[in-house]
C-alpha positions in Angstrom: -11.8 8.3 22.4 -10.6 11.1 20.2 -12.1 11.1 16.6 -9.9 11.9 13.6 -11.6 12.7 10.4 -9.2 15.1 8.6 -6.2 13.9 6.6 -3.2 16.1 5.7 -1.1 14.3 3.1 2.5 14.1 4.3 1.7 16.9 6.8 2.0 19.5 4.0 1.4 23.0 5.2 1.7 22.1 8.9 4.5 23.8 10.9 7.5 21.6 11.7 7.3 22.3 15.5 3.7 21.1 15.5 4.6 17.9 13.7 7.5 17.2 16.1 5.0 17.4 19.0 2.4 15.3 17.3 1.6 11.9 18.8 2.4 9.0 16.5 1.0 5.6 15.6 2.6 2.8 13.6 0.2 1.0 11.3 0.7 -1.7 8.7 -0.8 -1.5 5.3 -3.8 -3.7 6.2 -4.9 -1.0 8.6 -3.8 2.0 6.6 -6.0 1.0 3.7 -9.1 1.1 5.8 -11.0 4.4 6.2 -12.5 3.5 9.6 -10.7 1.9 12.5 -9.7 2.3 16.1 -6.2 2.2 17.6 -4.0 3.5 20.4 -1.5 6.3 19.8 2.0 6.8 21.3 0.6 8.5 24.4 -1.8 5.7 25.1 -4.9 7.7 23.9 -7.7 5.7 22.3 -8.1 6.9 18.7 -11.0 6.5 16.3 -10.3 7.2 12.6 -13.2 8.1 10.4 -12.1 9.1 6.9 -14.1 9.2 3.6 -14.6 5.7 2.3 -11.8 4.6 0.0 -9.1 6.8 1.6 -5.8 5.0 2.1 -3.4 6.5 4.7 0.3 6.7 3.7 3.3 6.6 6.1 4.1 10.3 6.8 0.4 11.4 6.6 -1.0 13.4 9.5 -4.5 13.1 10.9 -6.2 16.1 12.7 -8.4 15.2 15.6 -11.7 16.8 16.7 -9.8 18.3 19.6 -7.2 19.9 17.2 -4.5 17.4 18.1 -2.3 15.9 15.4 -1.5 12.2 14.8 1.5 11.4 12.7 1.1 8.1 10.9 4.2 5.8 10.5 4.2 2.8 8.2 4.9 -0.1 10.5 7.3 -2.8 9.3 5.4 -5.9 8.2 6.1 -9.2 6.4 6.7 -8.5 2.7 8.4 -10.2 -0.2 11.3 -8.0 -1.5 11.9 -8.8 -5.2 15.2 -8.0 -6.9 16.7 -9.0 -10.2 19.5 -11.6 -10.3 22.7 -9.8 -11.6 24.1 -13.2 -12.7 21.1 -14.4 -14.7 19.1 -11.3 -15.6 18.8 -7.5 -15.9 16.9 -4.7 -14.2 14.3 -5.1 -16.9 13.2 -8.3 -15.2 11.6 -6.2 -12.5 9.5 -4.4 -15.2 8.3 -7.8 -16.4 7.5 -8.9 -12.9 5.6 -5.7 -12.2 3.6 -6.3 -15.4 2.7 -9.9 -14.4 1.8 -8.9 -10.8 -0.3 -6.0 -12.2 -2.3 -8.4 -14.3 -3.2 -10.2 -11.0 -4.2 -6.9 -9.4 -1.7 -7.4 -6.6 -0.9 -4.4 -4.4 2.8 -3.7 -5.3 5.4 -1.2 -4.1 7.6 -0.1 -7.0 11.1 1.1 -6.4 14.0 1.7 -8.9 15.9 -1.4 -7.7 13.2 -3.7 -6.2 9.5 -4.5 -5.8 7.6 -5.4 -2.7 4.4 -7.4 -2.4 2.5 -9.0 0.5 3.6 -12.6 1.2 2.2 -15.1 -1.3 4.0 -18.4 -2.0 2.4 -19.0 -5.4 3.6 -15.5 -6.6 7.0 -16.1 -5.0 7.4 -19.3 -6.9 6.3 -17.6 -10.2 8.8 -14.8 -9.6 11.7 -17.2 -8.8 10.8 -19.1 -12.0 11.4 -15.8 -13.8 14.9 -15.8 -12.4 14.1 -13.1 -9.8 15.4 -13.1 -6.2 12.6 -13.1 -3.6 13.4 -12.5 0.0 11.0 -12.5 3.0 11.7 -9.3 4.9 10.1 -7.2 7.6 9.8 -3.7 6.1 7.2 -0.9 5.6 4.9 -1.4 2.7 3.6 1.5 0.5 2.0 0.0 -2.5 1.3 2.1 -5.6 -2.0 4.1 -5.7 -4.1 2.4 -8.3 -6.5 -0.2 -9.3 -6.4 -3.1 -6.9 -10.2 -3.5 -7.2 -12.8 -3.3 -4.5 -12.7 -7.0 -3.6 -11.3 -8.3 -0.3 -11.5 -5.0 1.4 -9.0 -3.3 -0.9 -10.1 0.2 -1.8 -8.8 2.5 -4.5 -6.3 4.9 -3.1 -6.0 7.7 -5.6 -4.8 10.4 -3.2 -8.0 12.3 -3.3 -11.3 11.8 -1.6 -14.4 10.8 -3.6 -16.6 7.8 -3.9 -16.9 5.9 -7.2 -17.4 2.4 -8.5 -16.1 0.6 -11.5 -18.1 -2.2 -13.2 -15.5 -4.6 -14.4 -14.9 -8.3 -14.4 -11.6 -9.7 -13.0 -12.1 -13.2 -14.6 -9.2 -12.8 -17.1 -10.7 -15.4 -19.4 -10.4 -12.9 -22.3 -7.4 -12.2 -24.5 -5.7 -8.9 -23.9 -4.0 -8.7 -27.3 -1.9 -10.7 -29.8 1.4 -10.5 -27.8 0.0 -11.1 -24.3 0.9 -14.5 -22.8 -0.9 -15.5 -19.6 0.7 -18.0 -17.3 -2.1 -18.3 -14.8 
């Protein structure tokens, strides 16, 4: 097994010919958000990844092995909900509202100019449809925003830099956020 413990974000600074020769591995978000895991690369090599705790790997990142070999990480297509606004009943601002409500629930979310993506969740899908948004189940790569998804359920903070930290906060949401905030939990 070859151990990989160095991460080069998006392969920056690596020569293009080296990147073209690099072995690849397709990983979904559940694996890429882990800092330690085993997998098999495109050449059939057994690979062990050991990154600093809390490090999330993005599609396009490159890992450097103990033997100097490179491993190009590809974001594997996976089941996601693709959320778009309804041109007949809404506006693009509806996506902003949806992102706000999903963010209040600490849901990992991929933000794009014309759509949002979240992991499958029928309760959230129903909420979004009630907001007149279109929700489609698709099989696409998933690159959620770096940010505060909390440390529960195996989700680690992925800030794009390596350090360990902890936050003491409650996710109960029994408090009021302000005079204009309406919760629909």
